[in-house]
C-alpha positions as CSV (number, residue, x, y, z in Angstrom):
1,M,83.1,141.7,85.9
2,A,82.0,138.2,87.2
3,E,78.6,138.7,85.7
4,A,80.1,139.5,82.3
5,C,81.6,136.0,82.5
6,G,78.3,134.4,83.4
7,L,79.4,134.0,87.1
8,E,77.8,135.1,90.3
9,L,79.8,136.9,93.0
10,V,79.0,134.9,96.1
11,D,81.3,136.4,98.7
12,V,84.3,138.7,99.2
13,E,86.7,138.5,102.2
14,L,89.6,140.9,103.0
15,F,91.8,139.9,105.9
16,R,95.4,140.2,107.1
17,A,97.7,137.1,106.9
18,G,101.1,138.1,108.3
19,R,102.3,141.3,106.5
20,R,100.0,140.9,103.6
21,E,96.3,141.4,103.0
22,V,94.4,138.6,101.4
23,L,91.5,139.4,99.1
24,R,89.5,136.3,98.6
25,I,86.7,136.2,96.0
26,Y,84.2,133.4,95.7
27,L,82.3,132.7,92.5
28,H,79.4,130.5,91.5
29,K,77.6,129.2,88.5
30,P,75.3,126.3,88.0
31,G,77.4,123.2,87.2
32,G,80.5,124.7,88.9
33,V,83.2,127.2,88.2
34,T,86.2,126.2,86.1
35,L,89.8,126.9,86.8
36,D,90.0,128.9,83.6
37,E,87.1,131.1,84.7
38,C,88.7,131.8,88.1
39,S,92.0,132.6,86.3
40,Q,90.2,135.0,83.9
41,V,88.5,136.9,86.7
42,S,91.7,136.9,88.7
43,H,93.6,138.5,85.9
44,Q,90.9,141.1,85.2
45,L,90.5,142.0,88.9
46,S,94.3,142.2,89.3
47,N,94.5,144.7,86.5
48,L,91.7,146.8,88.0
49,L,93.3,146.8,91.5
50,E,96.7,147.7,90.2
51,A,95.2,150.7,88.4
52,D,93.3,151.8,91.5
53,E,95.4,154.3,93.4
54,S,93.3,153.9,96.6
55,F,94.2,150.2,96.9
56,Q,98.0,150.4,97.2
57,T,98.7,147.7,99.8
58,Q,100.5,144.4,99.4
59,Y,97.9,141.8,98.8
60,T,97.3,138.2,97.7
61,L,94.3,137.7,95.4
62,E,92.5,134.4,95.6
63,V,89.6,133.6,93.3
64,S,87.7,130.3,93.6
65,S,84.5,128.5,94.0
66,P,83.1,128.2,97.6
67,G,83.3,124.4,97.4
68,L,80.8,121.6,98.1
69,D,80.3,122.6,101.8
70,R,80.0,126.3,101.1
71,P,78.5,128.6,103.7
72,L,74.9,129.7,103.1
73,K,74.9,133.4,103.5
74,T,72.1,134.9,101.4
75,P,68.5,133.9,100.8
76,Q,69.7,133.0,97.2
77,D,72.3,130.6,98.6
78,W,69.6,128.8,100.7
79,A,67.2,128.6,97.7
80,R,69.8,127.0,95.6
81,R,70.3,124.2,98.1
82,I,66.6,123.1,98.6
83,G,66.5,119.4,98.9
84,E,70.1,119.1,100.2
85,W,71.3,118.4,103.8
86,V,72.5,121.5,105.8
87,R,74.1,122.0,109.1
88,V,73.1,125.1,111.0
89,H,74.7,126.7,114.1
90,L,72.6,129.4,115.7
91,V,73.3,132.4,118.0
92,E,70.0,131.7,119.9
93,D,67.9,128.7,120.5
94,V,65.3,127.6,118.0
95,E,62.9,124.9,119.4
96,G,65.4,124.5,122.3
97,R,68.5,123.9,120.3
98,K,71.4,125.9,118.8
99,Q,72.4,123.3,116.2
100,W,70.3,121.7,113.6
101,I,71.1,119.2,110.8
102,G,68.3,118.5,108.3
103,R,67.2,118.4,104.7
104,L,66.3,121.9,103.4
105,V,62.6,121.8,102.5
106,E,62.0,125.5,101.6
107,S,63.3,129.0,102.1
108,D,62.2,132.5,101.6
109,E,63.7,135.9,102.2
110,T,63.7,135.6,106.1
111,S,63.8,131.9,107.0
112,A,64.3,128.3,106.0
113,L,62.4,125.1,106.8
114,L,64.4,122.1,107.7
115,S,63.4,118.5,108.0
116,P,65.8,117.2,110.7
117,E,67.5,113.8,110.3
118,E,66.4,112.3,113.6
119,G,62.7,112.3,112.5
120,T,61.6,115.3,114.7
121,P,59.1,117.6,113.2
122,D,60.2,120.2,110.6
123,V,61.7,123.3,112.1
124,R,61.7,126.9,110.8
125,I,65.0,128.7,111.2
126,P,64.9,132.5,111.0
127,F,68.0,133.7,109.1
128,R,68.6,136.4,111.9
129,T,69.4,133.5,114.3
130,V,72.0,131.9,112.0
131,Q,75.7,132.1,113.0
132,L,77.0,129.6,110.4
133,A,75.2,127.4,108.0
134,R,76.9,125.0,105.5
135,V,75.9,122.3,103.1
136,D,76.3,119.0,104.9
137,V,78.0,117.0,102.2
138,R,76.7,113.4,102.0
139,F,77.4,110.7,99.5
140,E,74.2,108.8,99.1
141,D,73.4,105.8,96.9
């Protein structure tokens, strides 16, 4: 459905908030996702979910863009952000640290190369070690 609208499905979250389930859908497209596009996908998805007898729970549907500081979850997310600053929290040390901030130099299917801001040598971050990675939004001249 998102692809038919020229959008990429980035992430889906389903979680409980009080008595209701929240179904959160994140969409992406180069140049950004508009409110009208989110609304269109929301209406189409609502109609599908209402017709699906296996999904008969009270839920709130949220459809949006992941935002400027979006999490990097897939190799495609990383590849889209080459040249930008990222903040990475790791589950295990890489080069003696569990947190790195740097400009994303390159990425492939299994890792990313960062150029840290403090002038230390570039560091390769294996995706299997990443707990959370986000774009580190900076407003530069």
